[in-house]
C-alpha positions in Angstrom: 0.0 0.0 0.0 1.3 3.4 -0.9 2.1 6.1 1.6 -0.7 8.4 0.1 -3.4 6.1 1.5 -1.8 6.4 4.9 -2.1 10.2 5.0 -5.2 11.7 6.6 -7.9 13.3 4.3 -7.3 16.8 5.7 -3.5 16.5 5.1 -4.1 15.4 1.5 -6.5 18.4 0.9 -3.9 20.8 2.4 -1.1 19.4 0.3 -2.9 19.5 -3.1 -3.6 23.3 -3.3 0.0 24.0 -2.5 1.0 22.3 -5.8 -1.9 23.6 -8.0 -2.2 27.2 -6.6 1.1 28.5 -8.0 -0.2 29.9 -11.3 -3.5 31.7 -10.3 -2.0 34.3 -7.9 0.1 35.8 -10.7 -2.9 37.1 -12.6 -4.0 39.7 -10.0 -0.3 41.0 -10.0 -0.3 41.4 -13.7 -3.7 43.3 -13.5 -2.4 45.6 -10.9 0.7 46.4 -12.9 -1.5 47.2 -15.9 -3.7 49.4 -13.8 -0.7 51.2 -12.4 0.5 52.0 -16.0 -2.9 53.5 -16.8 -3.0 55.4 -13.5 -2.9 59.2 -14.0 0.2 61.0 -12.8 0.1 62.6 -9.4 1.4 66.1 -8.6 4.7 64.8 -7.3 5.1 62.8 -10.6 4.6 66.0 -12.6 7.0 67.9 -10.5 9.6 65.1 -10.8 9.2 65.1 -14.6 9.4 68.9 -14.7 12.7 68.8 -12.7 14.1 66.2 -15.0 13.3 68.2 -18.1 14.7 71.4 -16.6 17.9 69.7 -15.9 18.1 68.4 -19.4 17.4 71.9 -20.7 20.2 73.4 -18.6 22.7 70.8 -19.8 21.7 71.5 -23.4 22.1 75.3 -23.0 25.5 74.8 -21.4 26.6 72.7 -24.3 25.2 75.2 -26.8 27.0 78.0 -24.9 30.3 76.1 -25.3 29.7 75.5 -29.0 28.8 79.2 -29.6 31.8 80.5 -27.7 34.0 79.1 -30.5 32.3 81.5 -33.0 31.5 84.3 -30.6 33.6 86.9 -32.5 31.5 86.6 -35.8 28.4 86.8 -33.7 29.6 89.8 -31.9 30.4 91.6 -35.2 27.0 90.7 -36.7 25.2 92.2 -33.7 27.2 95.4 -33.6 27.0 96.0 -37.4 23.4 97.4 -37.3 24.5 100.1 -34.9 27.8 101.0 -36.7 25.8 101.3 -40.0 23.7 104.2 -38.7 26.3 106.0 -36.5 27.1 109.4 -37.9 30.7 110.4 -38.7 32.8 111.0 -35.6 30.6 108.8 -33.4 31.7 105.5 -32.0 30.7 102.8 -29.4 32.7 102.3 -26.3 33.5 100.1 -23.3 33.5 101.8 -19.9 34.9 99.0 -17.8 37.8 96.5 -18.4 35.8 93.2 -18.2 32.9 94.6 -20.2 34.1 93.2 -23.5 34.6 89.7 -22.0 31.2 89.5 -20.3 29.3 90.9 -23.3 30.8 88.1 -25.4 29.7 85.5 -22.8 26.2 86.9 -22.9 26.2 86.7 -26.7 27.4 83.1 -26.6 24.7 82.2 -24.0 21.8 83.6 -26.1 23.2 82.1 -29.2 23.3 78.7 -27.3 19.6 79.1 -26.5 18.8 79.6 -30.2 21.1 76.7 -31.2 19.5 74.2 -28.8 16.0 75.6 -29.2 14.7 72.4 -31.0 15.7 70.3 -28.0 14.3 72.9 -25.6 11.0 73.1 -27.3 10.8 69.3 -27.5 11.1 69.2 -23.7 8.4 71.8 -23.3 5.9 70.1 -25.6 6.7 66.7 -24.2 5.8 68.0 -20.8 2.5 69.3 -22.1 1.8 66.2 -24.2 -0.2 64.2 -21.5 -3.1 66.5 -22.3 -3.2 65.4 -25.9 -4.5 62.3 -27.8 -2.1 59.4 -28.6 -1.9 60.2 -32.3 -1.2 63.9 -31.5 1.7 62.9 -29.2 3.5 61.4 -32.2 3.8 64.8 -33.8 5.9 66.2 -30.9 9.1 66.2 -32.8 7.8 68.1 -35.9 6.1 70.6 -33.6 9.4 71.1 -31.7 11.3 71.7 -35.0 8.5 74.1 -36.2 8.7 75.9 -32.8 12.5 76.4 -33.3 11.9 77.7 -36.8 9.3 80.2 -35.6 11.6 81.2 -32.8 14.6 81.8 -35.1 12.2 83.5 -37.6 11.2 86.0 -34.9 14.8 86.8 -34.1 15.6 87.2 -37.8 12.6 89.5 -38.3 13.8 91.7 -35.4 17.4 91.8 -36.7 16.6 92.5 -40.4 13.4 94.6 -40.1 13.2 96.2 -36.7 16.9 97.1 -36.0 17.6 99.3 -39.0 14.5 101.5 -38.5 14.8 101.6 -34.7 18.5 102.5 -34.6 18.2 105.1 -37.4 15.4 106.7 -35.4 17.4 106.9 -32.2 20.6 108.2 -33.9 18.6 110.9 -35.7 18.5 112.9 -32.5 22.2 113.5 -32.5 23.5 116.9 -33.4 26.9 118.5 -34.1 27.3 119.3 -30.4 25.8 116.1 -29.0 27.6 113.0 -30.3 26.2 109.5 -29.9 28.7 107.3 -28.0 26.6 104.2 -26.9 27.9 101.8 -24.3 28.4 98.4 -25.9 27.1 96.4 -22.9 23.9 98.4 -22.7 23.4 98.2 -26.5 23.9 94.4 -26.6 21.7 93.9 -23.6 18.9 95.8 -25.3 19.5 94.0 -28.7 19.5 90.5 -27.3 16.4 91.0 -25.1 14.6 92.4 -28.1 15.6 89.4 -30.3 14.4 87.0 -27.6 11.1 88.9 -27.2 10.4 88.7 -30.9 11.3 85.0 -31.0 8.8 84.3 -28.2 6.1 86.4 -29.8 6.4 84.4 -33.0 5.5 81.3 -31.0 1.9 82.5 -30.6 0.3 80.4 -33.3 1.9 77.2 -32.0 0.8 77.9 -28.5 -2.7 78.5 -29.8 -2.5 75.1 -31.6 -1.6 73.2 -28.4 -4.0 75.1 -26.1 -6.9 74.5 -28.6 -6.0 70.8 -28.9 -6.1 70.6 -25.1 -9.4 72.4 -24.9 -8.1 75.4 -23.0 -8.9 78.0 -25.6 -11.2 78.2 -28.6 -11.4 80.4 -31.6 -14.7 81.7 -30.4 -13.2 82.9 -27.1 -10.2 84.4 -28.9 -12.6 86.4 -31.2 -14.6 87.5 -28.2 -11.6 88.8 -26.3 -9.9 90.4 -29.4 -10.3 94.0 -28.2 -8.6 93.1 -24.9 -5.9 91.2 -26.7 -5.2 94.3 -28.9 -4.8 96.4 -25.7 -2.6 93.8 -24.1 -0.4 93.6 -27.3 0.2 97.3 -27.4 1.0 97.4 -23.6 3.4 94.5 -24.1 5.0 96.1 -27.1 5.5 99.4 -25.1 7.2 97.4 -22.3 9.4 95.3 -24.4 10.5 98.0 -26.8 12.2 101.4 -26.2 9.9 104.3 -25.4 9.2 105.4 -29.0 6.3 104.9 -31.3 8.3 103.4 -34.2 9.7 100.5 -32.2 6.3 99.9 -30.5 4.5 99.7 -33.9 7.2 97.4 -35.3 6.5 94.9 -32.6 2.7 95.4 -32.2 1.9 95.0 -35.9 3.4 91.5 -36.2 1.8 90.5 -32.9 -1.6 91.6 -34.2 -1.1 89.6 -37.4 0.0 86.6 -35.3 -3.0 86.8 -33.1 -5.3 86.7 -36.1 -3.3 83.7 -37.4 -3.7 82.1 -34.0 -7.5 82.4 -34.2 -7.4 80.6 -37.6 -5.1 77.9 -36.1 -7.4 77.5 -33.1 -10.4 77.2 -35.3 -8.7 74.5 -37.5 -7.1 72.5 -34.7 -9.6 72.8 -31.9 -11.2 69.7 -30.5 -14.4 68.8 -32.3 -17.2 67.6 -29.9 -18.8 64.2 -30.5 -16.3 63.1 -33.1 -16.2 59.5 -34.2 -13.2 58.7 -32.0 -14.8 60.3 -28.9 -18.0 58.5 -29.6 -16.2 55.1 -29.9 -14.3 55.7 -26.7 -17.4 56.9 -24.9 -19.3 53.7 -26.0 -16.4 51.5 -24.9 -16.4 53.3 -21.5 -20.1 52.9 -21.1 -19.9 49.2 -21.9 -17.2 48.7 -19.3 -19.2 50.5 -16.6 -22.4 48.3 -17.1 -21.2 45.3 -15.1 -20.1 47.4 -12.2 -23.5 49.2 -12.1 -25.4 46.0 -12.1 -23.2 44.6 -9.4 
């Protein structure tokens, strides 16, 4: 007689589940892991992701600064040329402190590094915003980042080629025979670089309108409704960002008005459409999943 017949019935029942119960407990673990992947991010998760992306942006800007430092002299000459082209005879720019020339070149290399790494910087920005988009929209993050960099560089180029000649000619026109213009290089470059950055950011308006409309934050109807207040805000912003003269203010306000109207068209074309086929399908699937729980 085998030993199995000698075991009590309770011992046999206790021993059998120990062998056959290895596989079933793994299923709830897999379900919980799948549920955790679909779980929305908490505030701390968002802050952790924001910190990671900020660190990446800082590293990218430092690398861009080092790359632009190699060619800082041509950049310096290109930024000073618009001023030298309109200075009257006998006038000149000047340094007033010994380290001024060195620190102005560092500042130029830093801003140039921002423009150089702008595709990567914009990718980090849009990737952080992407959780508010649909899955198929998230696949377009890279093209949107490149387009953002192009618009950013386009705003800086518009400022350099269009705004600077008119603005500097207007400022220099107040010089007389007895009052000679001798601008300080550090103040001039600080003003120039801030203005280039301002125009670069202003030209991002249509892209921000695209993303905000896709996320449902703004709509074309709301932008049209608040157009009069937007015009007022645009002129106030132009007055703050530009020198205190009408010419510079108009040179910034007019492109901003055009970009605002373009943003309305972008928001109208890219805004989320209610009750689309995809949302209906997702809504029906969600409703079907909720039926057993309601009956239970």
